[in-house]
C-alpha positions as CSV (number, residue, x, y, z in Angstrom):
1,M,-140.2,29.3,203.7
2,S,-143.4,30.9,202.3
3,I,-143.6,34.2,200.9
4,P,-144.8,36.8,203.6
5,T,-148.0,38.5,202.4
6,Q,-150.0,41.2,203.7
7,M,-153.7,42.5,203.3
8,S,-154.2,45.2,200.8
9,L,-156.8,47.8,199.7
10,V,-157.3,49.1,196.1
11,G,-159.2,52.1,195.7
12,F,-159.3,55.9,195.3
13,V,-159.2,58.9,197.6
14,A,-162.6,60.4,198.3
15,S,-161.7,63.3,200.6
16,A,-158.7,65.4,201.1
17,P,-156.1,63.7,203.4
18,E,-156.0,65.3,206.7
19,L,-153.1,65.4,209.0
20,H,-153.4,65.2,212.9
21,F,-151.4,64.1,215.5
22,T,-151.9,61.3,218.6
23,K,-151.8,62.1,222.2
24,Q,-148.1,60.8,221.9
25,G,-147.4,63.7,219.2
26,A,-147.1,61.1,216.4
27,E,-148.2,62.0,212.8
28,C,-151.7,60.5,211.9
29,C,-153.2,60.8,208.4
30,R,-156.8,60.5,208.1
31,L,-158.9,60.1,204.6
32,R,-162.1,58.6,203.1
33,V,-161.5,56.1,200.4
34,G,-164.0,54.5,197.9
35,V,-163.6,51.3,196.6
36,E,-165.1,50.3,193.1
37,Q,-167.5,47.5,193.0
38,W,-168.5,45.2,190.1
39,R,-170.9,42.5,189.7
40,K,-170.4,39.6,186.9
41,E,-173.3,38.8,185.0
42,V,-174.6,35.4,183.7
43,D,-173.3,36.5,180.0
44,G,-169.8,37.1,181.4
45,S,-170.0,41.0,181.4
46,F,-169.4,43.0,184.2
47,T,-171.9,45.8,185.7
48,K,-170.3,48.6,187.6
49,L,-172.1,49.1,191.1
50,D,-172.0,52.0,193.4
51,P,-168.5,52.3,195.2
52,T,-168.3,51.5,199.0
53,F,-166.6,54.2,201.3
54,H,-164.5,53.5,204.2
55,D,-162.0,55.2,206.8
56,M,-158.2,54.8,206.0
57,F,-155.5,55.9,208.3
58,A,-151.7,56.0,208.3
59,F,-149.0,56.8,211.0
60,E,-145.6,58.4,211.3
61,S,-143.4,58.5,207.8
62,T,-146.7,56.9,205.8
63,A,-148.9,59.6,207.3
64,R,-146.3,62.4,206.2
65,E,-146.1,60.9,202.6
66,T,-149.8,60.3,202.1
67,Y,-150.5,63.6,203.2
68,A,-147.9,65.4,200.9
69,R,-148.3,62.9,197.9
70,F,-152.0,62.1,197.6
71,R,-155.3,64.2,196.8
72,K,-158.8,63.6,196.0
73,G,-159.4,61.3,193.1
74,D,-156.1,59.7,193.2
75,S,-156.1,55.9,192.6
76,F,-153.9,53.7,195.4
77,V,-153.0,50.5,196.3
78,A,-152.1,50.2,200.0
79,S,-151.1,47.3,202.4
80,G,-152.0,47.0,205.8
81,Y,-154.7,45.6,208.1
82,I,-158.2,46.2,209.2
83,H,-158.6,47.8,212.7
84,E,-162.0,47.2,214.4
85,Y,-163.3,49.1,217.3
86,E,-166.7,49.3,219.1
87,V,-168.7,52.5,219.3
88,E,-171.9,53.2,220.8
89,S,-174.7,54.3,218.5
90,R,-177.5,56.7,219.0
91,D,-179.9,54.4,220.6
92,G,-177.3,53.0,223.1
93,A,-176.5,49.8,221.2
94,S,-172.9,48.9,220.8
95,V,-171.8,48.7,216.9
96,I,-168.7,47.5,215.6
97,K,-166.8,49.8,213.1
98,E,-163.6,49.2,211.1
99,E,-160.9,51.3,209.5
100,F,-158.0,50.2,207.1
101,V,-154.6,51.0,208.6
102,A,-152.1,51.6,205.8
103,K,-148.5,50.6,206.5
104,K,-147.3,51.2,202.7
105,I,-149.4,53.2,200.3
106,G,-148.5,54.0,196.6
107,H,-150.4,55.2,193.5
108,N,-152.1,52.5,191.4
109,I,-149.9,52.3,188.0
110,N,-152.8,50.9,186.3
111,K,-154.6,54.0,186.5
112,T,-152.1,56.7,187.3
113,D,-149.8,58.5,184.7
114,Y,-146.5,59.3,186.5
115,L,-142.7,59.8,185.9
116,V,-140.3,58.4,188.2
117,Q,-137.4,60.6,189.6
118,R,-135.0,58.2,191.2
119,G,-133.4,59.6,194.3
120,R,-129.6,59.6,195.2
121,H,-130.0,56.6,197.2
122,A,-131.4,54.4,194.2
123,A,-128.8,52.0,193.3
124,P,-128.0,52.4,189.3
125,D,-128.9,49.6,187.2
126,R,-125.7,47.9,185.9
127,S,-127.5,45.3,184.2
128,L,-128.2,47.4,181.2
129,T,-125.4,47.8,178.7
130,P,-125.6,49.9,175.5
131,V,-126.7,48.7,172.7
132,P,-124.9,49.6,169.5
133,E,-126.9,50.8,166.8
134,P,-127.2,48.5,163.8
135,P,-125.1,49.5,160.7
136,P,-127.0,51.0,157.7
137,I,-128.2,48.7,155.2
138,A,-126.5,49.3,151.6
139,I,-129.1,49.4,149.0
């Protein structure tokens, strides 16, 4: 059996999250996100390019948590999918746009300092046993 995987997006929050409601009353969180871009040079070094910016949405509990926990500038890792849709441009032409729909999202541990506060539902880690201190060395 293969490992189930999902598309992911790594970036930073570029605008304050906005909480809205769908016509059916479901929570929907919208935010602009930035994705850092790099170019590998011939000598092996990397040059930082301008970031690209995209729309990201989350629904229901992910929307509530995103709105409550994320602020502009936060780094994140999200899993989900790309939703493509068609809009009419100013000149009347049809244009395909896309947005990332986050099913799960969390702060990027490589760029975020944080403290984990385990809730009452977290299982205790029974694999750890106290290690006795070594006896003092007599000189």
